[in-house]
N, C-alpha and C positions, 0 to 999 in steps of 0.2 A: 181274424184268422187264428185258429187254435194251434198251440204248440205243444209238443209232447213234453211232459214233465220228466226230468231225469231221476231215476232211482239212485240210491247210494252206489258209489263206485264198487264194481265187482272186485272180489279179492283176486290176487294174482294166482296163476296156476301153481299147484304144489304137487309133490310126489304123492303117489297113492297111499303109502303107509302114513305119511305126514297128514294127509287129508283125513284118513281114518282116525288117527289120534286126535285131531282137532275136533271132529264130530263127536267122538267119544267124550272128550273133555267138556264140550258145550252141553251135551246131553246130561252128563253127570252133574255139572254145575246147576242146570235148570232143575233137575230132580232134587238136589240138595236145598236149593232155594225154596222149593215147594214145601219141603219138610221142616227146615230149620230157619228159613229167612235169610236175607242178604247179610245182615250184620254178623251172623254166626258162621258164614261160609269161609272156609280156609282153603288155601291152595293144596295143602296136604290132603284134606278130605276129598277134594275134587280128583286129585291124582289117584288116590286109593280106590275111589269108586270107579274111575275109568280104567283102572288096571295098568297104569303107567307110572313112571318115576316122576317125582316132583319137578325135576329139571325139565321134563317135557312141557310142563305148564308154562315155564318161563321161556323156553325156546319158541313155543307156539304163540304166546301172547305178550311176552315181555314182563308182565307184572299182574298182580291181582286186578288192578284197574283195567289193564288191557283185556283181561278175560271178561270183566263186566261189560266193557265197551263192545266186545264181540257178540255177547248175548244181546245187548241192546240193538246192535246193527241188524241182527236177524229179525227182531221184533219190529224195528222201524221199517224194514223192507216190506214186511207183511202189511203194516199200516199204510205205507205209501201205495202199495198195490191196490188196497181197497179204495183209495182216493182216485187212482188212475183208471181202474177197470172194475171196481166193485159195484154193487147195486146202488141205485139212487136212494136217498138224496145225497149221500156222501160221494158216491161215484157218479159217472156221467148219466145224463138223462133227465135230471131235474132242472128247474129254472135256477139261474145263478144265485139269487138271494137264498133260496132253499139250500143250495149246496154250501153257501158260505156259512149259514147258521148251523148246518149239520157238521161242517168242518170244525167250528168252534167247540161244540159239545163233544165231538169225538176226540179232538186233540186234548181237551181238558181231561177226559176220562183216561186216555192213553197215558198222559203224563202222571196222573194220580196213580194208575196201576204200576207204572215203571219208576216212580219217584225214588224209591230206595236204591234201585239199580243205577239210576242216573247219578245219584249222589255218590254211590260207591265207585262209579267209573271216574269221577273227578274230572280233571282237565283233559283226560284221554277222550272223553265224550263231549265235555263242555266246549271244546275247541273244534267240534265237527261242523264246519261251515256248510257241508253238503246238506245236512239236516235243515238248518235254518234257511238255506237257499231254496230247498224244495218247498217248504211251507210258505215262505214269503212269495215265491213265484206263483204258487197256486192261488193264494189270496189276491195277488196283483192281477192275475188273469181274470178272476171272478169280478173284481172291482171294475176292470176294463169292460167286461161284458155288461155290467150294470150301468155303464156310462158315467162313472164317477170322474169328476174333474180334479186336477191338482197333481201333486207329486205322488204317483201311485206306488213308487218304490218305498217312499217314506211312510205312506199311509198303511201299506201292507205290513211293514215291519212293526208299526205302532199297534196294529191289530193283533199281531202274533205275540207281542211282548207280554200281555197279561196272562197268557196261557203257559208261561214258563214255570217250572217247578218252584223256584224260590217265591214267586208272587203267589202261586196257589197255596203254598205252605203258610205264608203270612195271612192270607185271606181266610183259609179254611181251618188250619190247625190253630194258629194264634188268634185269628179274628172271629172264629166261630161261625163263619158263613157256611151255608149248605151248598151242595153242588147246584141245586136249583137256583139259588140266589146268584151264584157266580155266573151261571149260564145266562140268567136273565139280565145281569149287568153287562155281560159281553154282547148279548143280542141288542141291548139298548145302545151300546157304543157303535155297533155296526149300523143301526138305524140312523144314528146321527152322522156317520161318515157317508152313507149312501144317499142321504136326503139331498135333494137339489138345493143349491144356495138360494136364499130368500131374495 
């Protein structure tokens, strides 16, 4: 029996002007990241581009890390939606093994694209258990569909762990592995997990 996967928690209702400011700040931050990168992004620049005072940034997001986490939240929601209702093989409609392999490649690319933002968000994002819960539950459901035996909760977490940014940094930036090599290694790990016991 399939269960719906939960998206990240919806933000609480806010006043219309506060919501406008929030959207303007997020848009300004995204535009500045495109032009100058995450490392050079300042709250002053974001406030100026959005046409609000610097204090508004801190009232809306609490800190620069909070702003980065809010940007990530939006991008994560889009990625999760592609898993829940996007086209196969990442989305529904493909066999579970194809979906699992597509998940690994997609999650790797998503983390590589968002790595600087994830690191800039620090513990504000790193402690977001809703994200880990979503991906682990998705993998667990696919393992169940594949008839894998054992502790599926532990196995799903073990399969998700190599796709984390610090691991990918070590493998690809420090270790010189290509994306294709990392994906091939992850696919091999999946094959070993889903293979029936001898």
